[in-house]
N, C-alpha and C positions, 0 to 999 in steps of 0.2 A: 907284612908291613905293619908297623906298630900303630896303635890307635891314633897317637899324636901325628905321626907322619901321614896317615890316611886323611885326618882332618885337615892338615896343612895342604895336602894335595888338592883335596876338594875346594878349599878356599882359594888356592891359586887358579884352578880351573874356572871357578865362578868369577874371579877377578878378571881373568883374560876374556871371558864371554861377555862380561859387563863393558870392558874397554872396547871390544870389537863392535858391539851394538851402539855404544855411545859415540864411537868414531863415525859409524854409518849414519847416525842421527845428525851429528855435526855437519857432515858432508852435505846431507839433504837441506838442512836449514841454512848452511852457508850459500847454497845455490839460490834458495829463495831470497836470502838477504841481499846478495849482490845483484840479482836479477831485478828485485824491486827498486833498489836504490838507482840502478842504471836507468830503469824505465821512468822513474819519477824525475830524474835529472833531465833526461830527453824531453819528457813531457812538459816540464817547466820551461825549457828553452823554447820549444815550439809555441807554447802559449804566450810567452813573453814577446817573442818575435812577431807573432800574429797580432797581439794587442798593440804593439808599438807601430807596426806598419799600417794598422787601421786608424790610429789616432794621430800620430805625428811622425812620419818616417825620419825627420831630422833627428829625432831623439836616438836613433840607432847609432849615431856617431858619438854620443856622449861618452865620456870616460867611464862613468859608473856603469852604464849598461854593458859596455865592452869588457870591463874588468870582471863584472859578476857573471856575464855570459861565458867568458873564458874559463873562469873557475868552475862553474857548473859543468861545462863541457868537458873539462879535464877530469872531473869527478866521474862523469858518465863513462869516459873512456877507461878510467882505472878499474872501475867496478865491472864493466863489461869484459875487460881482459881477465879479471880474476874469475868471473863466471866461466868464461871460455877455458881457462887454464884448468880449473878443477873438473869441469864437466867432460873434458876430452882426455882425462887421465883416469885409468881404472883403479890405480893405487896412489892414494894421497894420504900420508900419515896424519894422525891427529895433531902431532907437533907442527907439521908443516901448515895445516889449516889454521891453527892458532897463530902461527907467525904471520899468515896472510891476514887474519882478522886484525891483529895489532897493527900491522903496517897500514891497512886501509884506514883504521880509526885515526891513527897518528897523522897519516897523510892528509886526510880531510881537515883535521884540526890545524895543521900548518898551513893549508890552503886558506883557511879562514883568517889566519893570523896575518899572512903577508898580503891579503887582498886589500888594496887601498880603499875599496868601497866600504869597508867596515868602519874606518875612521870617519867617513863622511855622513854616517848615520846619526851622529851627535852634532850639537851646535858647535862644540869646540873640538876640532880635530884632535884625536889622540887622547881626549880627556877621559873618555869612557871606554877605552879599548879593552881593558882587563875585564870589566864586568860583562861587556857585550860578548866578548870572546868566551868567557866562562859559560854564559848562557847557551851559545852555540854548541860548545863542547858537551854540555850537559844533555842537550837534545840529541846529538849524535850518539853519545853513549847510551842512553835510555833506549833509542831506536834500535841500536845494535843488540842490546840485551833482550829486547822483546822478541827477536828473531833467533838469536844464537843460544844454544844450550851450553852455557859456560858455568863453571863454578863461581862462587863469589870472589875468590881470589883471582881467577883468571879474568873476571870482568874488570878488575881494578888495574891489572897490569898495563894496558895501553894508556891509562890515565896518567901513570907516573911520569913519563917524559913530558906530557902536555902540561901537567901541574908544575913541573920544575921550571919549564919555559915561562909559564904565567907568573910564578913566584919571582923568578929573576927579573922579569919585566916590571912587575910592580915595585919591587924594592929599588931597582935601579932608576925608575922614573921618579918615584917619590919615597925616598927612604924615610920611614916613620914607623911609630908603633902601630898605627892603623894598618899600614901595609903589611906588617909582620903578622898581625892578628888575622888579616884577610888571607894571607898565605897559609896560616896554620889551619883555618877553617875551610878552605876550598876543597880539600878531599871529600867533604860531605856531599858534594854534587854526585859522587859515585854511589852513594848509599842506596838510592832508589833502584838503580840498575843492578846492584849487587843483591838486593833483596828479591828482585824479580828472578835473577839467576839462581839464587839459593832455593827458592820455592820450586822452580822448575826442575832443578837438579834433584832435590829430595823427592819430588813427586815421580820423577823418571826412575830413581833408584828403587823406590817402593813398588812401582809397577813392574820393573824388571825383576826384582826379587820374587814377587808373587808369581809372575809368569814362568820364571826359571824353576821355582820350587814345584809349581803345579806340573811343569813339564817333566822334571826329574821324578816327581812322584808317580806320574803315569808311566814313565819309562822304567822305573824300578818296579812298578806293580807288574808290568808285562814280563820283566826279567824274572821276577820272583815266581810268577805262574810257570814260566818255562823251567826254572831251576827246580821248582817243587815237583814238576812232572818228571824231570830227570832223576831227582833225588828219590822219589817214590818208586821209580823203576828199579832201584837197588834192592827194595824189599822183596821178599819171596812171595810166591803164590801159596795160598793155603792148600793143605792136603786134606781132602774130604773122604778118601777111601783107602782101604788097605788096613794093616794091622797097627800102623802108627799114623796118628792124624794130629794136625795142629792147626789152629786159627788164631787170629790176633786182631786187635783194634788199635789204631794209632791216631792220636789227636794232638798235634803240636799246638803250642800256645800262639804261634805265629805261623806265617807261611811255611817256614822251614824250622826244623828242630834238631835237637842232638840225641834223640833216642833212636835206637836202631835194632833190628832183628836180622841176624844172619843165619842162613840155613846152608849146610854143606850139601850143595846140589849134587855132588858126586855120589852121595849115599841115598838120595831120594829114590833112585831106582831099586835100591836094595830094600826089600821088605822087612828085613830083620835088623836094621840099624838106622838111626837118624841122629845127627848132631846139630845143635842150634847154639848161637851165641847172642846173648842179650846185652846191649850196651847203653850206657847213659854218660854223655860227655858233659863236662861242666860247662855252664853258659847256656845260652839260647840263641835262636835266630841263625843268621847266615854263618857266623864264625863256627857255631856248633855243627851245623850241617856240613861245612867244609871239612871239618875234623872227622866226621862220620865217613865222608868219602875216602879219606886217606885210610881209615881203619878198614873199610870194606876192601880196599885193594890189598892191604896187609893180610886180611883174613883169606882172601883168594889165594894169595901166595903160600900161606901156611898150609892150607888144605890141599893145594895143588901139589905141594912137595911131599906132604905126609898125609895121604887120604885116610889113614886109620889113626890119626893122632888122638889122644885122649884129652879130656877137659883140662886136666892139670897142666899138660905141656902147652896147650893153646893159651891158657891164662899166663903161663910163664913167659911165652914168647910175645904176647901182647904187652905184658908189663915192660919187657925189654924195649919194644918199639916205642911205647908211650914215654918211658923214662928217657930215652935218648933223643927223641924228636919233638915231643910235645910238652913235657914237663918244664923245659927251659922257657916255655912261654906261659907257664902257669896254667896249663890245661892238663886235667887229669880225667880218668875214666873209671867208672864202676862197671863190672862186667860179671855175667854169669854164663858159664859154659856148661852145657848139658849134652850127654850122649845116652840114648835109649838103645837097648839091645833086646829084642824079643827072644832070641835063642836062649839067653840066660835069665830073661825076666828081671833085668836090673836097670837101674838108672845111675849113671856116674855124673858127678857135677863138681864144679869148683867155682867159687864165688869171691870175687875181689872187691870187698866193700859194698856189695850190691844189697838192696833191700831183700829180706828173707822171702823166699818162695814158699808155696804150700803144696804139699802132696796130699791129695784127697784120695783115700783108698776106696776100693769098691764097697766096703762096709760103712763108709761115711766117716771114718776117722780122719783126723787131720794131723799132719806132721809138718813142722817147720823146718825149712832148709836155710839155715843161717849162713853167714858169710864165713869163708874158710881162709881168707887172707885179707890183705890190706888193699886199699884203693890202688889201681894201676898207676904207675908212674911215681909214687911216693918213694919206694925203696929202690936201691940199685938192684939191677937184675941179678947180681951174684948173691944178694941176700934175700931175694924174694922166694917164699915157699908157698906154692899154691894149695897144698894140703887137700887134694880131691877126696871126696867121699862117695860111697856107693850104697844105694838102697834098693829094696825090692820095688819093682814096677811091673805088675802083672796086668792081665786083662781087666778092664773096668777101672783102673787107676787113672787119675788125672793130675797133671802138674800145672799149677797156675803161677806164673811169674809176672812181674810188672816192674815199672820204674817208679821213682819216688813221687812223681807227679799226681799219682792216684792217692797216695797216703797223705800228701801235704795239701790236699784240697781243704778249704776252710768254709765254715758255715757263717751265718750272720754274726754269731756270738764269738767268732774267732777261733772256734774249736776245729781241730783237724779230723779228717776222716779216720785216720789211723789203722793200726794193725788189727785191733780188737774188733772193729766193725767189719773189716775184710774177713777175718777168721769166722766171726759169727755168720756172715753172709754165706760163706762156703759151707759151714756146718748145718746151717738150718734151711738155706735157700735151695733152689733148683735152677739150673741153667736154662736159658731160653732155648728154644727148639733149634733155631737156625744160627743165631749169634753165639750161642754157648756162653761160657763164662766171661769172655771178653765183653759182650754186649751187656750182660747182666751187671757186671761190675761198673762199666762206664755209665750205664743208666743210673745206678745207685749213687755214683760219685757226682754226676750232674744234678741229681736231685738234691744232694746234700750241700753242694757248693753254693756260696753266694758270690755273685759277681763273676767277672771273667777269670779264665784259668790263669794261674801264675807260673805254671811249669808244664813241660810236655808230659803226655800220658801215653803209655804203651802197655797193653795188657795182652799177655800170651797164654794160650791154653795148649798143652801138649798131652794127648790122651791115647789110651789103648782101649778100643771098644770091646765089649764082652764077646762079640762074634769072633774076635781074634784069638779066643782061647784054644781053638784047634791048633794054631800055629805053636802056642806055648806048649801044649801037651805033646805034640809030635816032635818038637825040636829041643825041648829043655827039660831035664829031670828036675823033680821037686827039690832035690838037695842042691841044685845049682843056684838056688836063691840065697844070697848072702845077707847077713845082718848088716845093719849100717856100720860104716867104717868111721871111727872117731876122727873128727876134723883136727 
């Protein structure tokens, strides 16, 4: 999946989760809103009836009391039905809840309009109907906005038909400039409720975003821990005994990285030969680790089909795979393939754009093993030439290979650790007893580096201990040692 598609998918998932939670929140608040209104209406009726019966029972027959009581009773019935309808349905969409909200607000507004008792509240019947009704609608709207989690636009929608009715009433009753001005400015009554809804909606979005990101972070952290455990299970176990030994240290800059060390496990049991492949994938993090997993499977296939394959052919097959499957996504790989044979006391290697390794001979001399070919994936497989080379690798010799994360470590002044420092460390220093050269180099890089690591770092040591000399003397004549082959 492309980065843009992944980002779009995440945004869509985030949006769906937001809408689901917002719908659940609206449902809860809708039940509170309808329940409170129904309870208030019933309470008002009971209090009014009780007060009238105690003071003057004859007033119960008055038109004003009957009209207002009927209006309040109808309001209580409508809101109680809305509460029952939503509470007894497990699935009510947000759109349906909004339609119910709009219907309830408009219905109450119309009830206030048709109630004859509103006209009787002023000295001249009908003279103050518009202003009185606007005040009632304002109260109804603000009360609903205090309960319901609507957006600013959603809060205005039920006002539209009511304001249209009020405007038509004012203009038809008294067509004048003042009436037109009043109609133009009446939408202001929705501003307080809209501001309340806007504040609540913004607060809800911030809270949801924070909770969602915190949850995603915790979930991703758990997944990365599991992924790192699986990813590191692909790495080989060190070999601490026998005529060929190797150890390594790996420090990804993040939970996962794009550096990898492969060992041909089919030759580990053979004391006379060992093949390793050191890889560095472009990029960092999860994408690079996923690429490493693919390359691990390809290396398993290559060595399973050809157990005795040489480094040059391994590099050629890897280049073919990278060129056909990964280069189309702008993913490339540097690789160094090494095969050590104790029977002939030699080391054969092929390097595709990988940083130069160093062969430290038993006498302390240092030889640089440079790249023999291009970065994997750049050239078509038909034009790729691995150009393997062979060098002497006898008892007491050590090969130190690494990825560019070690050389590109920077100090406070912005200077790189570089090849010269590594060469000097190998020439004049001594490896740690247990950690060997990998621990020695990592310690030196960590001491030199200022700030966090900016790349993955993998240091590998491949060595032949001096006690393995008896294998070399019994299995390989002196003339079997070849001079380095030109790359």
